[in-house]
N, C-alpha and C positions, 0 to 999 in steps of 0.2 A: 195386857200389862201397862199401856199405854193410857184405859182411862184411867184406871187405879191411880198411875201417877200424877196423873193431873187432878184429882179429887186430894191428893197427896199433897200438892205443891205448896211450900211452906213449911214441910214437915221434915223430918229427917229421916228417908228411907231409902229400902232397896228392897225389890219386888223380884222376886223370881217365880215362873210358873212353868211347869211340866205339863207334858202331856205322853200320857200312857198307852199309845199306838203300837201297832204294831214295831215300829221304829219311834223310841221315844223323842221328844222334843221338848227343847229346854229356851226361854225368853226371859232376857233379865232385864229391868230398869231401873236408873236411878235417881234422886230427886238432887237437884241443886247445890242445896245443904250436905247430902250425903257424898257428892261428887267429892266438896268441899273437905272434908274428911278423910278423902282418900278411897273412896270405894269407887270402882269400878265395873260398870254391868259386863263389859269384855273378858275381864278377868273375872267375875262370877261365873260366865257360860264356859269360859275356856277350860276351869277348873269344871266344871258340873259336865260338861259335853266328855272329858277324859272320862270321869268316871263311868259313864256310860258307853264306854267304848267307841267313842266319835269324836267329833272335833266341834270346832264353831269359834267363833268369835264377834267381834264388833268395837262397837265406840265406849268412850265412859259412860254416856246416859243410857245406850240401849244397844243389844246384842242379841245374837241369837244362834242357836246349835243343835245339836242332836247325838244322838247313838244308836246302839244295834240293841240295846238289853234293858228294854223296863224295868225288870225286877233289879236293877242296879239303882233305881231313884233313891232308896234311901239312903244310899252311899253317897249319892251326890249330893243330895240333901246333906246329911253330916260333913262334907268337903265346903261347901258353902259355909257354912255354922264358923265350920274352922278358919274358914280365910276370915270371915265377919270377923270375929274373936280376935284377930289379930290388927282391927283396926282401932285406933284412939289412941 
């Protein structure tokens, strides 16, 4: 996520990456301009991890978490879409 956020520097972007292994992992990163709008990586991960049956968190710029149910990744993505729709 870090390299992608670096490439998007100056853009308004929020990035979430999921790993669908035995125990799913989610990481999120936001650009400075996304944070200025109120997008928080910690909140993104908190919501996604909850949908995955786990937990996580972090700061406004970077966060990580995980869960127990890889099959719930589509639900976690919908949670992120719903969260981002409330911004701005």
